[in-house]
GULO-272397 format. One line per 3 residues: number of its first residue (from 1); their letters; for each residue x, y, z of C-alpha. Coordinates in nm, 4 decimals, padded with zeros to 6 digits. Example, Ala and Ser with C-alpha at 12.3 -4.5 7.8 and 13.67 -1.06 7.14 Angstrom:
// GULO-272397
1	as	01.2300/-00.4500/00.7800 ~ 01.3670/-00.1060/00.7140
***
This chain:
// GULO-272397
1	mkv	-04.1050/-01.0793/-00.7234 ~ -04.2695/-00.9537/-00.4149 ~ -04.0833/-01.1730/-00.2076
4	vay	-03.7736/-00.9629/-00.2479 ~ -03.9499/-00.6389/-00.2028 ~ -03.8182/-00.5896/00.1589
7	lnh	-03.4654/-00.5592/00.0057 ~ -03.5184/-00.2300/-00.1504 ~ -03.7493/-00.0730/00.1319
10	ekt	-03.6456/00.2189/00.3660 ~ -03.7015/-00.0336/00.6694 ~ -03.5098/-00.3113/00.5000
13	ify	-03.2807/-00.3699/00.8107 ~ -03.5888/-00.4151/01.0405 ~ -03.7377/-00.6576/00.8062
16	rvv	-03.4174/-00.8697/00.7834 ~ -03.4057/-00.8705/01.1797 ~ -03.7607/-01.0158/01.1921
19	ldv	-03.6610/-01.2633/00.9165 ~ -03.3441/-01.3470/01.1009 ~ -03.5445/-01.4444/01.3977
22	lld	-03.7615/-01.6748/01.2066 ~ -03.4836/-01.8303/01.0135 ~ -03.3040/-01.8825/01.3574
25	eea	-03.5931/-02.0662/01.4909 ~ -03.6361/-02.2886/01.1773 ~ -03.2518/-02.3676/01.2313
28	rlg	-03.3322/-02.4994/01.5718 ~ -03.6081/-02.7189/01.4237 ~ -03.8860/-02.5014/01.5621
31	ihl	-04.2038/-02.4609/01.3413 ~ -04.3913/-02.1441/01.4685 ~ -04.3325/-01.8366/01.6663
34	stk	-04.6070/-01.6132/01.8054 ~ -04.6014/-01.2410/01.7625 ~ -04.5234/-01.1750/02.1351
37	eiv	-04.1873/-01.4128/02.1116 ~ -04.0869/-01.2309/01.7677 ~ -04.1117/-00.8764/01.9418
40	qrv	-03.9143/-01.0055/02.2349 ~ -03.6172/-01.1653/02.0260 ~ -03.6021/-00.8662/01.7907
43	qet	-03.5792/-00.6334/02.0740 ~ -03.3064/-00.8506/02.2351 ~ -03.1115/-00.8662/01.8860
46	lsv	-03.1227/-00.4871/01.8687 ~ -03.0349/-00.4198/02.2248 ~ -02.6662/-00.3748/02.1417
49	epe	-02.7774/-00.1028/01.8833 ~ -02.9675/00.1404/02.0957 ~ -03.0230/00.3941/01.8177
52	lla	-03.1881/00.1215/01.5990 ~ -03.3964/00.0017/01.8863 ~ -03.5353/00.3499/01.9264
55	qlp	-03.6261/00.3668/01.5424 ~ -03.7879/00.0152/01.5621 ~ -04.1240/00.0503/01.3949
58	svd	-04.4242/-00.1978/01.5056 ~ -04.3365/-00.5297/01.4453 ~ -04.6953/-00.6450/01.3733
61	all	-04.6806/-00.4158/01.0535 ~ -04.3497/-00.5457/00.9573 ~ -04.4804/-00.8987/00.9670
64	edl	-04.8008/-00.7971/00.7994 ~ -04.5946/-00.6764/00.5255 ~ -04.3902/-00.9743/00.4875
67	yrw	-04.7128/-01.1991/00.5062 ~ -04.8559/-00.9996/00.2062 ~ -04.5195/-01.0273/-00.0071
70	gnv	-04.5066/-01.4229/00.0618 ~ -04.2004/-01.4210/00.2891 ~ -04.4039/-01.5678/00.6139
73	dri	-04.7074/-01.7601/00.6637 ~ -04.9305/-01.7348/00.9511 ~ -05.2224/-01.9192/01.1314
76	hnt	-05.4314/-01.7794/01.4220 ~ -05.2947/-01.8368/01.7531 ~ -05.5862/-02.0154/01.9363
79	rri	-05.3725/-02.1046/02.2506 ~ -05.3671/-01.9101/02.5720 ~ -05.6990/-01.7102/02.4657
82	ttp	-05.9000/-01.6998/02.7788 ~ -06.0827/-01.3690/02.7210 ~ -06.2432/-01.1945/02.4436
85	eey	-06.0075/-00.9177/02.4311 ~ -05.7142/-01.1543/02.3694 ~ -05.9169/-01.3148/02.0816
88	lqr	-05.9740/-00.9611/01.9364 ~ -05.6102/-00.8969/01.9482 ~ -05.5790/-01.1295/01.6568
91	dfl	-05.2497/-01.2891/01.7642 ~ -05.0860/-01.5187/01.4826 ~ -04.8103/-01.7879/01.4928
94	yql	-04.5669/-01.6950/01.1917 ~ -04.3172/-01.9358/01.0205 ~ -04.1113/-01.8784/00.6824
97	tsv	-04.2444/-01.9941/00.3601 ~ -04.0045/-02.2091/00.1653 ~ -03.9335/-01.9563/-00.1065
100	gar	-03.9017/-01.6791/00.1785 ~ -03.6424/-01.8990/00.3940 ~ -03.4580/-01.9525/00.0572
103	vhr	-03.4257/-01.6104/-00.0388 ~ -03.3114/-01.4969/00.2988 ~ -03.0658/-01.7745/00.3580
106	emt	-02.9403/-01.6673/-00.0004 ~ -02.9005/-01.3218/00.1481 ~ -02.7438/-01.4294/00.4742
109	wid	-02.4603/-01.6141/00.2611 ~ -02.3988/-01.3166/00.0561 ~ -02.3630/-01.1004/00.3737
112	qdm	-02.1085/-01.3635/00.4896 ~ -01.9221/-01.3479/00.1605 ~ -01.9003/-00.9681/00.1647
115	adv	-01.7790/-00.9716/00.5160 ~ -01.5045/-01.2401/00.4513 ~ -01.1776/-01.0583/00.4390
118	gal	-00.9779/-01.3466/00.2952 ~ -00.6311/-01.4213/00.4173 ~ -00.2900/-01.4689/00.2841
121	qss	-00.2293/-01.8255/00.3774 ~ 00.1393/-01.8776/00.3998 ~ 00.0822/-02.2271/00.5198
124	mlp	-00.0534/-02.3411/00.1864 ~ 00.2487/-02.2543/-00.0040 ~ 00.4431/-02.5511/00.1496
127	eil	00.1495/-02.7857/00.0766 ~ 00.1437/-02.6823/-00.2758 ~ 00.5379/-02.7419/-00.2891
130	tsl	00.4712/-03.0751/-00.1422 ~ 00.1906/-03.1861/-00.3735 ~ 00.3949/-03.0783/-00.6730
133	atl	00.6932/-03.2881/-00.5604 ~ 00.4819/-03.5810/-00.5357 ~ 00.3082/-03.4947/-00.8753
136	vra	00.6563/-03.5044/-01.0395 ~ 00.7520/-03.8282/-00.8934 ~ 00.4466/-03.9891/-01.0060
139	lrp	00.5308/-03.9030/-01.3619 ~ 00.8756/-04.0039/-01.3728 ~ 00.9413/-04.2714/-01.6391
142	gee	00.9522/-04.6144/-01.4796 ~ 00.7768/-04.4938/-01.1808 ~ 00.4590/-04.3923/-01.3197
145	dle	00.1435/-04.3864/-01.0846 ~ -00.1475/-04.2326/-01.2623 ~ -00.3931/-04.2490/-00.9643
148	aal	-00.1283/-04.0763/-00.7419 ~ -00.0516/-03.8175/-01.0125 ~ -00.4264/-03.7287/-01.0375
151	gaf	-00.4580/-03.7163/-00.6507 ~ -00.1484/-03.4802/-00.6506 ~ -00.2873/-03.2711/-00.9316
154	rtt	-00.6202/-03.2217/-00.7469 ~ -00.4511/-03.1326/-00.4250 ~ -00.2254/-02.8925/-00.5914
157	tng	-00.4908/-02.6942/-00.7896 ~ -00.7705/-02.7213/-00.5217 ~ -00.5154/-02.5797/-00.2627
160	far	-00.4029/-02.3212/-00.5235 ~ -00.7629/-02.2093/-00.5730 ~ -00.8436/-02.1611/-00.2261
163	lse	-00.5043/-01.9577/-00.1902 ~ -00.5806/-01.7339/-00.4703 ~ -00.9522/-01.6839/-00.3715
166	dak	-00.8578/-01.5589/-00.0177 ~ -00.5637/-01.3555/-00.1592 ~ -00.7951/-01.1647/-00.3920
169	lfv	-01.0244/-01.1259/-00.0967 ~ -00.7525/-00.9978/00.1487 ~ -00.6294/-00.7795/-00.1024
172	qgl	-00.9718/-00.6141/-00.1871 ~ -01.0053/-00.5561/00.1874 ~ -00.6873/-00.4084/00.2363
175	ngs	-00.7413/-00.1638/-00.0334 ~ -01.0715/-00.0738/00.1200 ~ -00.9047/-00.0134/00.4604
178	las	-00.6354/00.1806/00.3390 ~ -00.8223/00.3626/00.0901 ~ -01.0154/00.5782/00.3393
181	eei	-00.9402/00.9577/00.3030 ~ -00.9905/01.0310/00.6689 ~ -00.8314/00.8404/00.9632
184	rdp	-01.1051/00.8821/01.2389 ~ -00.9377/00.6957/01.5038 ~ -00.5582/00.7131/01.4924
187	etf	-00.4702/00.4732/01.7723 ~ -00.6951/00.2260/01.6039 ~ -00.5558/00.2570/01.2643
190	iay	-00.1851/00.2390/01.4381 ~ -00.2778/-00.0745/01.6119 ~ -00.4307/-00.2195/01.2735
193	knv	-00.0967/-00.1016/01.0885 ~ 00.1379/-00.2870/01.3383 ~ -00.0738/-00.6201/01.2698
196	vvr	-00.0778/-00.5889/00.8918 ~ 00.2711/-00.5059/00.8621 ~ 00.3757/-00.8223/01.0753
199	ylr	00.1173/-01.0357/00.8672 ~ 00.2449/-00.9035/00.5271 ~ 00.6145/-00.9430/00.6216
202	sft	00.5483/-01.3195/00.7308 ~ 00.3729/-01.3983/00.4147 ~ 00.6116/-01.2241/00.1817
205	vvl	00.9132/-01.4152/00.3262 ~ 00.7320/-01.7343/00.2909 ~ 00.6231/-01.6338/-00.0562
208	hqn	00.9702/-01.5348/-00.1606 ~ 01.1333/-01.8746/-00.0198 ~ 00.8868/-02.1069/-00.1896
211	spl	00.7984/-01.9389/-00.5272 ~ 01.1217/-02.0299/-00.7119 ~ 01.0649/-02.3792/-00.5915
214	iak	00.7257/-02.3999/-00.7140 ~ 00.7851/-02.2672/-01.0447 ~ 01.0846/-02.5068/-01.1005
217	lit	00.8591/-02.8029/-01.0013 ~ 00.5948/-02.6733/-01.2469 ~ 00.8426/-02.6742/-01.5052
220	qae	00.9531/-03.0275/-01.4018 ~ 00.5957/-03.1547/-01.4272 ~ 00.5722/-03.0197/-01.7716
223	rar	00.8960/-03.1691/-01.8750 ~ 00.7673/-03.4815/-01.7567 ~ 00.4737/-03.4461/-02.0317
226	llp	00.1844/-03.3574/-01.7651 ~ -00.0220/-03.1607/-02.0290 ~ -00.0209/-03.4325/-02.2958
229	rlr	-00.1170/-03.6918/-02.0227 ~ -00.4181/-03.4997/-01.8744 ~ -00.6653/-03.6808/-02.0955
232	ela	-00.5354/-04.0266/-01.9193 ~ -00.5651/-03.8543/-01.5826 ~ -00.9057/-03.7015/-01.6430
235	ale	-01.0370/-04.0660/-01.7640 ~ -00.9850/-04.2161/-01.4402 ~ -01.2315/-04.0474/-01.2617
238	tap	-01.4696/-03.8541/-01.4833 ~ -01.8138/-03.8760/-01.3807 ~ -02.0807/-03.9564/-01.6525
241	vlg	-02.2896/-03.6359/-01.7635 ~ -02.6628/-03.6781/-01.8848 ~ -02.6474/-03.5806/-02.2743
244	lsh	-02.2945/-03.6206/-02.3091 ~ -02.0841/-03.9035/-02.4247 ~ -01.7742/-04.0216/-02.2185
247	eea	-01.5224/-03.8808/-02.4591 ~ -01.7185/-03.5338/-02.4422 ~ -01.7188/-03.5509/-02.0692
250	vdr	-01.3550/-03.6344/-02.0719 ~ -01.2814/-03.3467/-02.3063 ~ -01.4841/-03.1011/-02.0786
253	eve	-01.2800/-03.2208/-01.7615 ~ -00.9319/-03.1890/-01.9496 ~ -01.0152/-02.8350/-02.0487
256	rmr	-01.1071/-02.7623/-01.6897 ~ -00.7926/-02.9073/-01.5692 ~ -00.5833/-02.7251/-01.8393
259	erw	-00.7355/-02.4022/-01.7462 ~ -00.6336/-02.4741/-01.3525 ~ -00.2748/-02.5581/-01.4515
262	sgl	-00.2623/-02.2580/-01.6668 ~ -00.3620/-02.0345/-01.3702 ~ -00.1071/-02.1955/-01.1477
265	rrw	00.1793/-02.1393/-01.3901 ~ 00.0692/-01.7684/-01.4352 ~ 00.1073/-01.7228/-01.0554
268	fvp	00.4540/-01.8473/-01.0315 ~ 00.6364/-01.8815/-01.3874 ~ 00.7225/-01.5805/-01.5712
271	ste	00.6995/-01.5033/-01.9170 ~ 00.8259/-01.2739/-02.1689 ~ 00.5014/-01.0450/-02.1750
274	rpp	00.4099/-01.0312/-01.8024 ~ 00.5668/-01.1029/-01.4581 ~ 00.4284/-01.3574/-01.2292
277	vae	00.1212/-01.2923/-01.0174 ~ 00.3082/-01.3737/-00.6968 ~ 00.5575/-01.1037/-00.7950
280	lll	00.2694/-00.8665/-00.8334 ~ 00.1261/-00.9626/-00.5065 ~ 00.4818/-00.9140/-00.3419
283	dra	00.4710/-00.5505/-00.4942 ~ 00.1078/-00.4934/-00.3730 ~ 00.2166/-00.6153/-00.0094
286	sda	00.5186/-00.3664/-00.0510 ~ 00.2927/-00.0742/-00.1494 ~ 00.0735/-00.1218/00.1372
289	inf	00.3456/-00.1315/00.3825 ~ 00.4810/00.2085/00.2408 ~ 00.1338/00.3654/00.2292
292	iil	00.0933/00.2611/00.6053 ~ 00.4358/00.3911/00.6838 ~ 00.3390/00.7292/00.5080
295	tvg	00.0180/00.7450/00.6757 ~ 00.1696/00.6894/01.0252 ~ 00.4273/00.9576/00.9318
298	hin	00.1295/01.1963/00.8519 ~ -00.0590/01.0979/01.1941 ~ 00.2587/01.1905/01.3658
301	dqr	00.2667/01.5186/01.1908 ~ -00.0679/01.6189/01.3361 ~ 00.0325/01.4873/01.6749
304	frr	00.3679/01.6380/01.7347 ~ 00.4086/01.9501/01.5270 ~ 00.2601/02.2578/01.6264
307	asr	00.1901/02.3703/01.2709 ~ -00.1217/02.2328/01.1427 ~ -00.1631/02.2136/00.7458
310	tad	-00.5216/02.1503/00.7760 ~ -00.5811/02.4759/00.9728 ~ -00.3602/02.6644/00.7247
313	lva	-00.5765/02.5601/00.4414 ~ -00.8747/02.6403/00.6027 ~ -00.7380/02.9859/00.7010
316	lag	-00.6445/03.0538/00.3349 ~ -00.9829/02.9412/00.2103 ~ -01.1226/03.2110/00.4447
319	wfd	-00.9035/03.4867/00.2967 ~ -01.0158/03.4021/-00.0643 ~ -01.3731/03.3778/00.0473
322	rfd	-01.3545/03.7278/00.1987 ~ -01.1777/03.8716/-00.1152 ~ -01.4374/03.6985/-00.3424
325	rtg	-01.7128/03.8593/-00.1381 ~ -01.5708/04.2002/-00.1610 ~ -01.4548/04.2026/-00.5099
328	gvr	-01.0895/04.2114/-00.4373 ~ -00.9725/04.0284/-00.7648 ~ -00.6203/04.2057/-00.7522
331	est	-00.5798/04.1186/-00.3829 ~ -00.7156/03.7476/-00.4544 ~ -00.4516/03.7081/-00.7485
334	alw	-00.1817/03.8171/-00.5285 ~ -00.2663/03.5988/-00.2627 ~ -00.2958/03.2863/-00.5084
337	rta	00.0680/03.3831/-00.6416 ~ 00.2253/03.4081/-00.3158 ~ 00.0404/03.0901/-00.1514
340	fgn	00.1132/02.8680/-00.4469 ~ 00.3900/03.0443/-00.6515 ~ 00.1964/03.0317/-00.9592
343	ysa	00.3306/03.3448/-01.1382 ~ 00.2905/03.4388/-01.5060 ~ 00.5295/03.3030/-01.7717
346	rhl	00.8628/03.4794/-01.7962 ~ 01.0193/03.4812/-02.1431 ~ 01.3938/03.4343/-02.1681
349	ghp	01.6115/03.6214/-02.4589 ~ 01.9457/03.5495/-02.5833 ~ 02.2847/03.7713/-02.5168
352	aap	02.3761/04.0062/-02.7828 ~ 02.6851/04.2202/-02.8329 ~ 02.7002/04.4964/-02.5570
355	eag	02.7208/04.7718/-02.8158 ~ 02.4195/04.6510/-02.9860 ~ 02.1982/04.7292/-02.6608
358	tdl	01.9471/04.4560/-02.7667 ~ 01.9624/04.2059/-02.4904 ~ 01.6154/04.0806/-02.4445
361	qpa	01.4502/04.1176/-02.1065 ~ 01.2368/03.8663/-01.9301 ~ 00.9087/04.0899/-01.9423
364	tsw	00.9442/04.1038/-02.3207 ~ 00.7041/03.8630/-02.4911 ~ 00.8315/03.6581/-02.7790
367	wqs	00.5801/03.8049/-03.0092 ~ 00.7545/04.1401/-02.9769 ~ 01.1176/04.0291/-02.9698
370	dpa	01.3706/03.8678/-03.2322 ~ 01.3904/03.5205/-03.2518 ~ 01.7022/03.3660/-03.0566
373	pvs	01.9391/03.2367/-03.3101 ~ 01.9512/02.8491/-03.3397 ~ 02.2104/02.6573/-03.5822
376	ael	02.0108/02.4376/-03.8131 ~ 02.2550/02.1233/-03.7144 ~ 02.1448/02.1930/-03.3509
379	rtr	01.7831/02.1921/-03.4448 ~ 01.7945/01.8891/-03.6439 ~ 02.0285/01.6601/-03.4432
382	gpr	02.0445/01.8073/-03.1001 ~ 02.3671/01.8875/-02.8879 ~ 02.5149/01.5524/-02.8421
385	ans	02.3936/01.3666/-03.1766 ~ 02.6427/01.1638/-03.3676 ~ 02.6824/01.1279/-03.7480
388	gpl	02.4845/00.8763/-03.9211 ~ 02.1355/00.7339/-03.9118 ~ 01.9392/00.7614/-03.5789
391	pri	01.9577/00.4632/-03.3504 ~ 01.6569/00.2156/-03.3787 ~ 01.4033/00.1892/-03.1106
394	rdp	01.4964/-00.1263/-02.8847 ~ 01.2214/-00.3747/-02.8563 ~ 01.1431/-00.4440/-02.4916
397	rra	01.0041/-00.7713/-02.5664 ~ 01.3445/-00.8968/-02.7048 ~ 01.5235/-00.7583/-02.4170
400	ksl	01.2922/-00.9362/-02.1753 ~ 01.3444/-01.2621/-02.3712 ~ 01.7232/-01.2182/-02.3715
403	laa	01.7335/-01.1495/-01.9864 ~ 01.4960/-01.4443/-01.9353 ~ 01.7458/-01.6753/-02.1500
406	rqq	02.0381/-01.5273/-01.9696 ~ 01.8900/-01.6122/-01.6239 ~ 01.7870/-01.9505/-01.7384
409	qeh	02.1367/-02.0288/-01.8582 ~ 02.2762/-01.8912/-01.5229 ~ 02.0496/-02.1029/-01.3295
412	atv	02.1254/-02.4082/-01.5401 ~ 02.5103/-02.3402/-01.4730 ~ 02.4455/-02.3208/-01.1023
415	eaa	02.2457/-02.6369/-01.1025 ~ 02.5051/-02.8319/-01.2898 ~ 02.7492/-02.7074/-01.0412
418	ers	02.5469/-02.8363/-00.7599 ~ 02.4917/-03.1772/-00.9144 ~ 02.8640/-03.2277/-00.9738
421	laa	02.9472/-03.1361/-00.6001 ~ 02.6493/-03.3396/-00.4696 ~ 02.7731/-03.6459/-00.6952
424	rgp	03.0988/-03.6730/-00.5226 ~ 02.9327/-03.7808/-00.2108 ~ 03.1055/-03.7373/00.1304
427	irl	03.4451/-03.5912/00.0328 ~ 03.7414/-03.4592/00.2082 ~ 03.8207/-03.0799/00.1458
430	sdl	04.1657/-03.1890/00.0500 ~ 04.0246/-03.4337/-00.2303 ~ 03.8393/-03.1732/-00.4006
433	grl	04.0924/-03.0956/-00.6485 ~ 04.0596/-02.7787/-00.8865 ~ 03.7190/-02.6169/-00.9082
436	dsa	03.5674/-02.4327/-01.1984 ~ 03.4133/-02.0730/-01.1167 ~ 03.0626/-02.2065/-01.1062
439	eae	03.1679/-02.5039/-00.8484 ~ 03.3880/-02.2566/-00.6572 ~ 03.1007/-02.0156/-00.6037
442	vfl	02.8476/-02.2948/-00.4886 ~ 03.1348/-02.4373/-00.2734 ~ 03.2207/-02.1064/-00.1050
445	acl	02.8623/-02.0227/-00.0300 ~ 02.7603/-02.3517/00.0910 ~ 03.1246/-02.3211/00.3211
448	slv	03.0313/-01.9841/00.4432 ~ 02.6558/-02.1015/00.5470 ~ 02.7518/-02.4194/00.7237
451	lsv	03.0428/-02.2623/00.9026 ~ 02.7955/-01.9882/01.0587 ~ 02.5740/-02.2774/01.2299
454	res	02.6743/-02.4155/01.5598 ~ 02.8611/-02.7052/01.5892 ~ 02.6573/-03.0307/01.7552
457	tsg	02.8261/-03.2439/02.0259 ~ 02.9465/-03.5020/01.7734 ~ 03.1203/-03.2077/01.5654
460	irr	02.8808/-03.2001/01.2861 ~ 02.7459/-02.8974/01.1452 ~ 02.4509/-02.9175/00.9124
463	art	02.2658/-02.6285/00.7351 ~ 02.0218/-02.5801/00.4466 ~ 02.0545/-02.3242/00.1608
466	pdg	01.7758/-02.0412/00.1751 ~ 01.6002/-02.2014/-00.1337 ~ 01.5891/-02.5426/00.0387
469	rll	01.7598/-02.6996/-00.2341 ~ 02.0710/-02.8122/-00.0727 ~ 02.1574/-02.9806/00.2404
472	vtl	02.4944/-02.9110/00.3454 ~ 02.6803/-03.1354/00.6152 ~ 03.0342/-03.0568/00.7550
475	gia	03.1945/-03.3217/00.9604 ~ 03.5431/-03.4150/01.1042 ~ 03.7549/-03.6194/00.8526
478	pte	03.8078/-03.9958/00.9496 ~ 04.1628/-03.9227/00.9564 ~ 04.3745/-03.6454/01.0557
481	rag	04.5908/-03.4581/00.8024 ~ 04.7686/-03.1463/00.8207 ~ 04.5300/-02.9356/00.6409
484	agv	04.3350/-02.8947/00.3222 ~ 04.3939/-02.6623/-00.0041 ~ 04.1321/-02.6136/-00.2352
487	rlr	04.2329/-02.4728/-00.5708 ~ 04.0113/-02.2124/-00.7119 ~ 04.0382/-02.0194/-01.0493
490	ggr	04.1283/-01.6906/-00.8545 ~ 04.3723/-01.8631/-00.6032 ~ 04.4008/-02.0987/-00.3303
493	lst	04.1840/-02.1614/-00.0169 ~ 04.3648/-02.3049/00.2755 ~ 04.1654/-02.4464/00.5651
496	kdf	04.1231/-02.7292/00.8225 ~ 04.0550/-03.0624/00.6366 ~ 03.6790/-03.1220/00.6948
499	qlt	03.4449/-03.3932/00.5354 ~ 03.1777/-03.2270/00.3189 ~ 02.8657/-03.3747/00.2016
502	lsl	02.6115/-03.1979/-00.0352 ~ 02.2560/-03.3342/-00.0559 ~ 02.0379/-03.2438/-00.3155
505	ngq	01.6775/-03.1767/-00.1840 ~ 01.7785/-03.2802/00.1463 ~ 01.7868/-03.6555/00.0481
508	gkr	02.1431/-03.7312/00.1848 ~ 02.2594/-03.8662/00.4921 ~ 02.1577/-03.6921/00.7909
***
């Protein structure tokens, strides 16, 4: 196709500037531009790049090539012709052809996509969390609302798709900016480092806070039978497709919804075979911060240390080059060993009786020396081997599954303790009675958290746990008592008698 010939030409950049001028005129609802106007606008565009402006070829020749390839169309400019000389100049009015405009518009969009550095949109995580909570509520038995569930599902998956794409572009841009082998402007890199470190730190904090909650809501939605009911959700608003029956169109939409949900699950829910993508993204952010710190340390070494490693290596290379030209193989070998410490192999022997006089020296090769005596048991079993068969190699998948099961059991125990304390409602500490180990851990953590918060004018303290699951309220008891004693498994806690309220998901009294 000749219409794309300008993309593989040595003057591509100038052809594209000319087409940019014509496309910009078309966006302004213009029809034609004269050659003189095109030349003027091209020169204005390249005025910010003096080197390119100096290399600008004849715009008439560029327009002639674009006309021959079919990118632009032209007609004779019969206006403002008052002399035969002006007529002989063959001035034209140019405009983009339909196919030329489409090709160049697509190239402009590709440029924009390639220039997009993406972003780690930490604000999208709370939105995904909210829409997932709405989806779980809409699927509860007795409170089912399929239309609300469908809207929440699409909000969740669409928001996550934007988050995933922007995160991919940001990581690719970060890899490109940090993979540069040479830092040409240290001040610019240090300024970029400060911005990137703050940006990554804010995102990692939000991701670390919201990932467990999102994973839990995903599990709750699946327990509410979201996947088996995807067909019901898809059937609500599936658009008709030419050549497909309604059932086939619904099947296609169900498959698409299932794939999107699977992608969301892979991001936040771990499995026995792989960690979640969010954890990998956190690792990548940590690696980027560590790389930036190492690079800044290298820049500071070059700034503040008198010794320059680059100068040392250049001087060493010069010495090797001089020895190579003079044929000093022995000198170059000695320099190599001294500079890099690569000496020849040294063979160690074994001690013998003093009267034998056969101790092996390091310079003696193993080929010319007697073999060192090694017992058969040491050769077969090693110095610390035990009797019996060799231990079997552990299966890492089984270890991961056991660890995941133990973590799940621990989480279930903690959640049961939280529900048990929250179910008691507003209760005085003196009425808590004896707490088991799990309830005691939750109680002490909540008490420590709420006591670290400043007391309000009404004498009430409120705090939320770091995972956002519990709202802890500590107030003054209605009637004064001498004190409270909470019986724990390891002893007894004596404190002032307060009134404690634990609310799950922040839905208690405020």
